[in-house]
C-alpha positions as CSV (number, residue, x, y, z in Angstrom):
1,M,-0.1,0.1,-0.3
2,K,1.5,3.3,-1.3
3,Q,1.2,6.4,1.1
4,T,0.9,9.8,0.1
5,L,0.4,13.0,1.2
6,G,-2.4,15.0,-0.5
7,L,-4.0,18.6,0.6
8,N,-7.9,19.3,-0.3
9,L,-9.9,22.6,-0.3
10,G,-12.8,22.8,0.8
11,Q,-15.7,25.4,3.1
12,T,-17.7,23.4,6.2
13,L,-20.2,25.8,8.4
14,T,-19.5,25.1,12.1
15,M,-22.4,24.6,14.1
16,T,-21.9,26.8,17.8
17,P,-23.9,26.2,20.5
18,A,-24.9,30.1,19.4
19,L,-26.0,28.9,15.9
20,Q,-27.6,25.8,17.6
21,Q,-29.5,28.6,20.0
22,A,-30.8,31.0,17.2
23,I,-32.2,27.9,14.9
24,R,-34.1,26.2,18.0
25,M,-35.6,29.1,19.3
26,L,-36.5,30.6,16.0
27,Q,-38.7,27.3,16.0
28,L,-40.7,27.5,19.4
29,S,-44.1,28.4,20.1
30,T,-45.0,31.4,22.1
31,L,-45.6,29.1,25.3
32,D,-42.1,27.6,24.6
33,L,-40.3,31.0,24.3
34,K,-42.3,32.1,27.6
35,T,-40.7,29.2,29.2
36,E,-37.5,29.7,27.3
37,I,-37.1,32.9,29.0
38,Q,-38.6,32.6,32.2
39,D,-35.2,29.7,32.6
40,A,-33.0,31.7,31.2
41,L,-33.8,34.6,34.0
42,E,-33.7,31.7,36.6
43,S,-30.8,30.4,35.7
44,N,-28.3,33.5,34.4
45,V,-28.0,36.4,36.6
46,M,-26.7,38.8,34.3
47,L,-30.5,38.6,32.4
48,E,-32.9,40.8,33.8
49,A,-36.2,41.6,32.8
50,D,-36.8,45.4,31.3
51,D,-40.6,45.9,32.3
52,G,-41.0,49.1,30.9
53,H,-41.9,48.8,27.0
54,D,-44.5,48.7,24.8
55,E,-45.5,47.1,21.6
56,I,-42.4,46.8,19.3
57,D,-43.4,47.6,15.9
58,S,-41.9,47.3,12.5
59,N,-40.9,51.0,12.8
60,E,-40.0,51.3,16.3
61,A,-38.4,48.0,16.1
62,A,-35.2,49.0,14.7
63,E,-34.1,51.8,17.1
64,A,-35.3,49.6,20.2
65,R,-32.6,46.5,18.5
66,K,-30.2,49.7,18.4
67,R,-30.1,50.8,21.8
68,E,-30.3,46.9,23.1
69,R,-27.0,45.9,21.2
70,E,-25.7,48.9,22.3
71,Q,-26.1,47.9,25.7
72,A,-25.4,44.2,25.4
73,S,-22.8,44.8,23.6
74,G,-18.6,44.9,24.5
75,K,-14.9,45.4,23.2
76,D,-14.3,42.0,24.3
77,S,-17.1,39.8,23.5
78,E,-16.7,37.5,20.2
79,I,-20.0,37.3,19.7
80,P,-21.5,38.3,16.0
81,E,-23.5,41.3,15.8
82,N,-26.5,38.7,13.6
83,L,-26.5,35.1,14.4
84,P,-27.0,33.3,11.3
85,V,-30.3,31.4,11.8
86,D,-30.7,31.1,7.5
87,A,-28.4,27.5,8.4
88,D,-29.7,23.8,6.9
89,W,-28.5,20.7,8.3
90,N,-27.7,19.7,4.9
91,D,-25.1,23.5,4.0
92,I,-23.7,22.1,7.4
93,Y,-22.7,18.0,7.0
94,A,-23.1,17.1,3.3
95,G,-19.4,17.0,2.5
96,S,-18.9,18.4,-0.9
97,A,-16.9,15.5,-2.7
98,A,-19.4,13.0,-1.5
99,P,-21.9,12.0,-3.6
100,A,-24.2,10.3,-0.2
101,S,-24.9,11.8,3.1
102,P,-24.8,8.2,5.6
103,A,-27.3,7.5,8.0
104,P,-26.1,8.9,11.2
105,T,-24.7,6.3,14.1
106,A,-25.1,6.7,17.9
107,D,-21.2,7.9,17.6
108,D,-22.3,11.3,15.9
109,E,-22.3,13.7,18.8
110,D,-22.4,16.7,16.4
111,Y,-25.6,14.9,14.8
112,W,-27.1,14.4,17.6
113,D,-26.2,17.4,19.7
114,Y,-28.2,19.3,16.5
115,R,-30.8,17.6,16.5
116,Q,-31.5,18.0,20.2
117,A,-31.2,21.7,20.2
118,N,-33.0,21.9,16.7
119,L,-35.9,19.6,18.6
120,S,-38.9,22.1,19.9
121,S,-40.5,20.3,23.2
122,T,-43.7,19.9,22.2
123,P,-42.5,18.0,18.0
124,D,-45.5,18.6,15.9
125,L,-46.0,16.1,12.7
126,H,-43.2,17.7,10.9
127,A,-40.8,18.0,13.1
128,H,-41.6,13.8,13.4
129,L,-41.4,13.3,9.9
130,T,-38.3,15.5,9.6
131,W,-36.3,13.4,12.8
132,Q,-37.1,10.4,10.8
133,A,-35.8,11.4,7.5
134,D,-33.0,12.7,9.3
135,M,-32.4,9.0,10.3
136,H,-32.9,7.4,7.0
137,S,-30.4,6.6,4.3
138,F,-31.0,9.2,2.1
139,T,-28.6,11.4,-0.1
140,A,-28.0,14.8,0.4
141,D,-30.2,15.4,-2.8
142,Q,-33.0,13.2,-1.6
143,R,-32.8,14.4,1.7
144,A,-33.4,18.1,0.9
145,I,-35.9,16.6,-1.6
146,A,-37.9,14.7,1.6
147,A,-37.9,18.1,3.1
148,V,-39.9,20.2,0.6
149,I,-42.6,16.8,0.9
150,I,-42.5,16.9,4.5
151,D,-43.7,20.7,4.4
152,A,-46.4,20.3,2.3
153,I,-48.4,17.8,3.9
154,D,-51.0,19.3,6.1
155,N,-51.6,18.6,9.4
156,N,-54.1,15.3,8.9
157,G,-51.0,13.7,7.7
158,L,-52.1,14.2,4.0
159,L,-50.7,15.4,0.4
160,L,-53.5,16.1,-1.3
161,D,-51.9,18.5,-3.9
162,W,-48.7,16.3,-4.8
163,D,-49.8,16.7,-8.6
164,D,-48.5,20.8,-7.7
165,V,-45.7,19.5,-5.2
166,G,-43.9,16.9,-6.7
167,A,-43.9,19.2,-10.7
168,R,-42.5,21.8,-8.6
169,I,-39.7,19.6,-6.6
170,A,-38.7,17.9,-10.6
171,D,-38.6,21.5,-11.8
172,E,-36.6,23.0,-8.9
173,F,-34.6,20.0,-8.7
174,E,-34.0,19.9,-12.2
175,I,-34.4,15.4,-11.9
176,A,-37.2,13.6,-13.2
177,P,-40.2,13.0,-11.8
178,E,-39.5,9.5,-10.9
179,R,-36.9,10.1,-8.8
180,V,-39.1,12.2,-6.9
181,E,-42.1,10.1,-6.3
182,A,-38.8,7.0,-4.9
183,V,-38.7,9.9,-2.2
184,L,-42.2,10.5,-1.3
185,L,-43.0,6.5,-0.9
186,A,-40.1,6.7,0.9
187,I,-42.1,8.9,3.3
188,Q,-45.1,6.8,3.1
189,D,-43.0,4.6,5.0
190,F,-42.3,6.2,8.0
191,D,-44.8,7.0,11.4
192,P,-47.3,7.5,11.6
193,P,-48.5,5.1,9.3
194,G,-50.6,6.2,6.2
195,V,-48.8,9.7,6.1
196,A,-47.9,11.7,2.8
197,G,-50.7,9.2,1.2
198,R,-51.9,11.4,-1.7
199,S,-55.4,11.0,-1.3
200,L,-57.6,9.1,1.2
201,A,-57.2,6.0,-0.7
202,E,-53.9,5.4,-0.6
203,C,-53.4,6.7,2.8
204,L,-55.7,3.9,4.0
205,A,-54.4,1.5,1.5
206,I,-50.5,2.9,2.9
207,Q,-51.5,1.0,6.1
208,L,-53.0,-1.5,5.3
209,R,-50.2,-2.9,3.6
210,G,-48.3,-2.5,6.3
211,L,-50.2,-5.2,8.2
212,P,-49.3,-8.8,8.5
213,A,-50.1,-10.2,5.0
214,D,-52.4,-13.0,6.7
215,A,-54.6,-10.2,8.7
216,P,-58.3,-11.5,7.9
217,G,-59.8,-9.1,5.3
218,R,-56.4,-7.3,4.4
219,D,-56.4,-8.1,0.4
220,L,-60.0,-7.7,0.3
221,A,-59.5,-4.4,2.1
222,L,-56.9,-3.3,-0.3
223,T,-58.6,-4.3,-3.6
224,L,-61.7,-1.8,-1.8
225,V,-59.5,0.8,-1.1
226,R,-57.8,0.8,-5.1
227,R,-60.6,0.3,-7.0
228,E,-63.9,1.2,-5.5
229,S,-65.6,4.4,-4.8
230,L,-64.9,4.7,-0.7
231,E,-68.3,6.1,-0.9
232,Q,-69.9,2.8,-2.0
233,L,-68.4,1.1,1.3
234,A,-70.9,3.7,3.4
235,T,-73.9,2.2,1.7
236,P,-75.8,-0.1,3.9
237,N,-77.0,-2.8,1.3
238,R,-73.8,-4.4,-0.2
239,D,-74.6,-7.4,-1.4
240,A,-74.5,-5.5,-4.7
241,L,-70.8,-4.9,-4.5
242,A,-69.9,-8.8,-3.2
243,R,-71.8,-10.1,-6.3
244,R,-69.7,-8.0,-8.7
245,L,-67.1,-8.8,-6.8
246,S,-67.1,-12.1,-6.3
247,V,-67.0,-12.9,-2.9
248,S,-69.3,-13.4,0.2
249,R,-71.2,-11.0,2.4
250,D,-69.3,-12.4,5.6
251,D,-65.7,-11.6,4.2
252,L,-66.9,-8.6,2.8
253,E,-68.3,-7.1,6.0
254,V,-64.9,-8.4,7.7
255,A,-62.7,-6.0,5.1
256,V,-64.7,-3.2,5.6
257,A,-64.9,-3.7,9.4
258,L,-61.1,-3.6,8.7
259,I,-60.7,-0.3,6.7
260,Q,-63.1,1.3,9.6
261,T,-60.1,0.6,12.1
262,L,-58.0,2.7,9.9
263,Q,-57.1,6.5,10.7
264,P,-58.2,8.4,7.3
265,H,-56.4,11.5,9.4
266,P,-52.6,9.7,10.4
267,G,-51.5,13.1,11.1
268,E,-54.4,14.1,14.2
269,A,-52.2,12.5,16.7
270,F,-49.6,15.1,16.4
271,T,-52.3,18.0,16.9
272,Q,-51.8,20.0,19.9
273,H,-54.8,20.2,22.2
274,E,-53.2,21.1,25.6
275,S,-55.3,24.1,25.0
276,D,-58.5,26.1,23.3
277,Y,-56.8,28.8,22.9
278,V,-53.9,30.7,20.9
279,I,-51.5,33.5,21.7
280,P,-50.8,35.4,18.6
281,E,-47.1,36.7,18.0
282,V,-48.0,39.0,15.1
283,F,-50.7,41.7,15.2
284,V,-52.2,43.1,12.1
285,T,-54.3,46.5,11.5
286,R,-54.9,48.2,9.1
287,S,-55.6,52.8,9.5
288,A,-55.4,55.4,6.7
289,E,-52.2,54.6,5.5
290,G,-51.9,50.7,5.0
291,W,-51.7,47.6,6.6
292,H,-49.3,47.7,9.7
293,V,-47.5,44.7,10.9
294,A,-46.3,44.5,14.5
295,L,-45.0,42.0,16.9
296,N,-46.8,41.0,20.1
297,A,-44.6,42.3,22.8
298,D,-46.8,41.2,25.7
299,I,-45.9,37.6,25.1
300,A,-42.9,37.6,26.4
301,P,-40.6,40.3,29.1
302,K,-38.5,41.8,27.1
303,L,-34.7,41.4,28.7
304,R,-31.5,43.6,29.3
305,I,-28.5,42.7,30.9
306,N,-28.1,43.3,34.1
307,S,-26.2,46.6,34.6
308,Q,-25.2,45.7,38.4
309,Y,-23.7,43.1,37.4
310,L,-22.0,44.2,34.6
311,A,-20.3,46.8,36.5
312,L,-18.8,44.0,38.8
313,I,-17.1,42.5,35.5
314,K,-15.2,45.3,35.1
315,R,-13.0,44.7,38.1
316,A,-9.6,43.4,36.8
317,D,-10.3,40.9,39.3
318,K,-9.5,37.4,38.6
319,S,-11.6,35.1,41.0
320,A,-13.7,32.1,40.9
321,D,-17.2,34.7,40.9
322,Q,-15.3,36.9,38.1
323,T,-14.8,34.1,35.7
324,T,-18.7,32.3,36.6
325,L,-20.4,36.0,36.0
326,K,-17.9,36.3,32.7
327,S,-19.6,32.8,31.3
328,H,-22.8,34.5,32.4
329,L,-22.3,37.2,30.3
330,Q,-21.4,35.6,27.4
331,E,-24.3,33.3,27.7
332,A,-26.7,36.4,28.4
333,R,-25.4,37.9,25.2
334,F,-26.0,34.5,23.2
335,F,-29.2,34.3,24.3
336,L,-30.4,38.6,23.9
337,N,-28.6,37.6,20.2
338,S,-30.5,34.8,19.7
339,L,-33.9,36.5,20.7
340,K,-33.1,39.5,18.2
341,S,-32.5,36.9,15.6
342,R,-36.0,35.6,16.2
343,N,-38.0,38.4,16.1
344,D,-35.9,39.7,13.4
345,T,-36.8,37.0,10.9
346,L,-40.3,36.1,12.2
347,L,-41.4,40.3,11.6
348,E,-40.0,40.0,7.5
349,V,-41.8,36.8,7.5
350,A,-44.8,38.6,8.3
351,H,-44.3,41.2,6.5
352,C,-44.0,39.3,3.1
353,I,-46.9,37.5,4.1
354,V,-49.0,40.6,4.2
355,E,-47.5,42.0,1.3
356,A,-48.5,38.7,-0.4
357,Q,-52.5,38.0,1.0
358,R,-53.7,42.1,1.4
359,A,-56.5,40.8,-1.0
360,F,-57.3,37.9,1.1
361,L,-57.4,40.5,4.3
362,E,-59.5,42.3,2.3
363,Y,-62.4,40.5,0.8
364,G,-61.8,37.0,2.7
365,E,-60.4,33.3,1.8
366,E,-61.8,33.2,-1.7
367,A,-59.4,35.8,-2.6
368,M,-56.3,34.2,-0.9
369,K,-53.2,34.1,-3.6
370,P,-50.6,31.0,-4.1
371,L,-47.7,31.1,-1.4
372,V,-45.4,28.8,-1.1
373,L,-42.1,29.4,1.5
374,R,-39.6,29.7,-1.7
375,D,-41.5,32.8,-2.3
376,V,-40.8,34.3,1.0
377,A,-37.5,32.8,1.2
378,E,-36.5,33.9,-2.7
379,Q,-37.7,37.8,-1.6
380,L,-36.0,37.9,1.9
381,D,-32.3,35.8,0.5
382,I,-33.0,32.8,3.7
383,H,-33.5,29.3,2.8
384,E,-36.7,27.8,2.8
385,S,-36.4,25.9,6.1
386,T,-36.1,28.8,7.7
387,V,-39.5,30.3,6.8
388,S,-40.2,26.7,7.8
389,R,-39.1,27.2,11.6
390,A,-40.3,30.9,11.5
391,T,-44.0,30.2,10.8
392,A,-44.3,27.3,12.7
393,N,-46.5,27.0,15.3
394,K,-47.0,31.1,15.4
395,Y,-49.9,32.7,14.8
396,M,-51.2,36.3,13.5
397,Q,-54.1,38.4,14.4
398,T,-55.7,40.1,12.1
399,P,-59.3,41.8,11.5
400,R,-60.2,38.9,9.6
401,G,-59.5,36.7,12.9
402,I,-56.5,34.3,14.4
403,F,-54.6,32.2,11.6
404,E,-51.4,30.7,12.1
405,L,-48.9,31.6,9.8
406,K,-48.7,28.2,7.8
407,Y,-52.0,28.6,6.5
408,F,-51.3,31.2,4.4
409,F,-49.4,29.0,2.3
410,S,-50.9,27.7,-0.4
411,S,-50.4,25.9,-3.8
412,H,-50.6,26.4,-7.4
413,V,-53.4,26.3,-9.3
414,S,-53.6,26.5,-13.3
415,T,-56.5,29.0,-14.3
416,T,-57.6,29.0,-18.2
417,D,-56.2,32.2,-18.1
418,G,-52.2,31.3,-17.5
419,G,-53.0,32.5,-14.4
420,S,-52.7,30.8,-11.2
421,A,-55.3,30.6,-8.3
422,S,-54.7,29.4,-4.3
423,A,-55.6,25.6,-3.4
424,T,-57.0,27.5,-0.5
425,A,-59.4,30.1,-2.1
426,I,-60.4,26.7,-4.5
427,Q,-61.4,25.0,-0.9
428,A,-63.2,28.2,0.1
429,M,-65.3,28.6,-3.5
430,I,-66.2,24.6,-2.8
431,K,-67.7,25.4,0.5
432,R,-69.4,28.4,-0.7
433,M,-70.7,26.6,-3.4
434,V,-72.2,23.4,-1.2
435,A,-73.4,25.9,1.7
436,T,-76.0,27.5,-1.5
437,E,-76.4,24.1,-3.2
438,A,-80.1,22.9,-3.3
439,P,-80.6,20.7,-0.7
440,N,-82.9,18.5,-2.8
441,K,-80.4,18.4,-5.5
442,P,-76.5,18.5,-4.7
443,L,-73.9,19.3,-6.1
444,S,-71.5,16.3,-7.0
445,D,-67.9,16.5,-7.6
446,S,-68.6,17.0,-11.2
447,K,-70.9,19.7,-11.1
448,L,-68.4,21.4,-8.4
449,A,-65.4,20.7,-11.2
450,E,-67.8,22.3,-14.0
451,A,-69.0,25.2,-11.6
452,L,-64.7,26.4,-10.9
453,L,-64.7,26.0,-14.6
454,D,-66.9,28.8,-15.1
455,N,-64.9,30.7,-12.5
456,G,-61.7,30.3,-14.9
457,I,-60.6,27.4,-12.4
458,R,-59.6,24.0,-14.0
459,V,-59.4,21.1,-11.6
460,A,-60.3,17.3,-12.5
461,R,-63.4,15.9,-10.2
462,R,-60.7,13.8,-8.4
463,T,-58.9,17.2,-7.5
464,V,-62.2,18.0,-6.2
465,A,-63.2,15.1,-3.8
466,K,-59.8,15.8,-2.4
467,Y,-60.7,19.2,-1.2
468,R,-64.1,18.3,-0.8
469,E,-62.8,15.4,1.9
470,A,-60.1,18.0,3.5
471,L,-63.1,20.1,4.3
472,S,-65.1,16.9,5.6
473,I,-67.8,17.8,3.2
474,P,-69.3,14.2,2.7
475,P,-70.3,13.3,-1.1
476,S,-73.9,14.4,-2.7
477,H,-75.4,11.6,-2.2
478,E,-75.2,11.2,1.6
479,R,-75.9,15.2,1.4
480,R,-79.1,14.0,-0.6
481,R,-79.9,11.8,2.4
482,K,-79.3,14.2,5.3
483,A,-81.7,16.6,3.8
484,G,-84.5,14.0,3.0
C-alpha cells in the first residue's frame, strides 16, 4: 500500500452553540418561548426583565434593537452582531466531494447535539417526519427533496396537492419525476402509518400494506380502497358489491370492518390539544396609511443585561466569581442575540405574508393568493427551512381573525387564462357552493368541477373530491340523504 500526502480545499460551516440556540429559538411556539425566557432569567444572573416596554412595531423596532445592541455589546465580546439563523442540516454536514450522506450513528455526537437543539419541546407532525428523514439513509439531494415534501404535508398527514408539489420539486431540482416519487414512497413508510397519502384511498392502502399478510380481510380491503369508491362502502346494502367482487357478504363485511379501524387523518395524533386558545405573536391592523404589522411584545418580558453585575465584571479581578460572571455574560449575550434574530426573522416573514395576502385580508378566503415557502425565502434571501421554522406554531391576529402563519401558504393551481389560483381559495369556493346548493339536488364533484371551470379554474373531479374530503364535506348522495 502506497501512502501519499495530499491537500484538499473545502468549506464547512461550524454549528456553534450560539447558532444552535438561534435556530432552536426561531421555531419555538409562543408558550415554549415564554418558558425558555423564564428559565434563562432564573439560571443567569446577568439577565433581567425590562418591564418598561410597549408594542414593538416595524417602525420602532430598529431603534429599540440598536439601543439593546449597544447595551449588550462589549469590546471583549466574540459574539457576532447577527446570528446566521438561515442554516440547513444539509448545508452544514454534506461534504462537497461525497455523493451521499450516510445515516448517522450513535457515535455521531455533533449530529445528536444538533438534533437535540432543533427539536421543539412539543414536536409536531412535521418535526417527527423530519427526524425520521434525518435517520433515513437518504443522499444529500434526497434529504433536501424530503424536506420539501414533508413541508407540503398538511396537519392531517395527507399530501393532497401532490401533482403541483411533485412537479415543482422536479423542476427545482432538475430531476425526473420518478426520482421525486421514490423519495415520497420512502416517506410513506414513515410513522404514523398512512402519512403522505396523496388521497384518502392511498392513505388507507398504506396502512393496510403495513398489516401482516395473513390479517383477516387485508387483501380484500386493499382491493376495496384501490378499486372501489369509498362512498359505496358507507351504504348499508352491500350485496351488489359482494356479487360484483365474487366474494361472500361475510368476507366483505370483515374487510369493511377492517377499513373502519384505519385512521383517515394519520397526523391527527400530533395535533396539540393542550389549550383551547392561542396567543398571537403578530398583530396586523389597517389604518389610512395601509396595513401595519407588529410583534406582540406582551407574550414575554423584554430582557437586558444587569447593569450592576456588568459593573462588577469591569473590575480587574480574576476570582472564581468573576469567571462565573463572565461566563454568564457571554451566555446572556448569546441569548439576547438569538432572541433578536428570532424577532427580526419573524417580523420580516410576517411582512412578506401580509404583502402577498392583502387581497385575503380585504376580501376573504376566496381572494387568497398562491404562496409557497420558496416565494418568501427568495424575497428575503434566506433558506426555505428558515421560513418553515419561523412560521411553525405561530399565529397572526388580523381583522378577519387569528390564523396560524402556515395557513397563508398554499399551492398553485393553474387557471384557464394562464394564471394561477390558491388551493385555499378553491376550497373556499367549494365550501360556498355546497352551502348554497339546493338541498334536494346537491352538487356532485363533477358539477363542482364544472362550476369552478366557469370561474376560470380548471381542476379535475378527483382534485375536487380531495378538497371536499379535506373540508370534511360529505359526498353528494350523503348530503341528499341528510337533507331528506
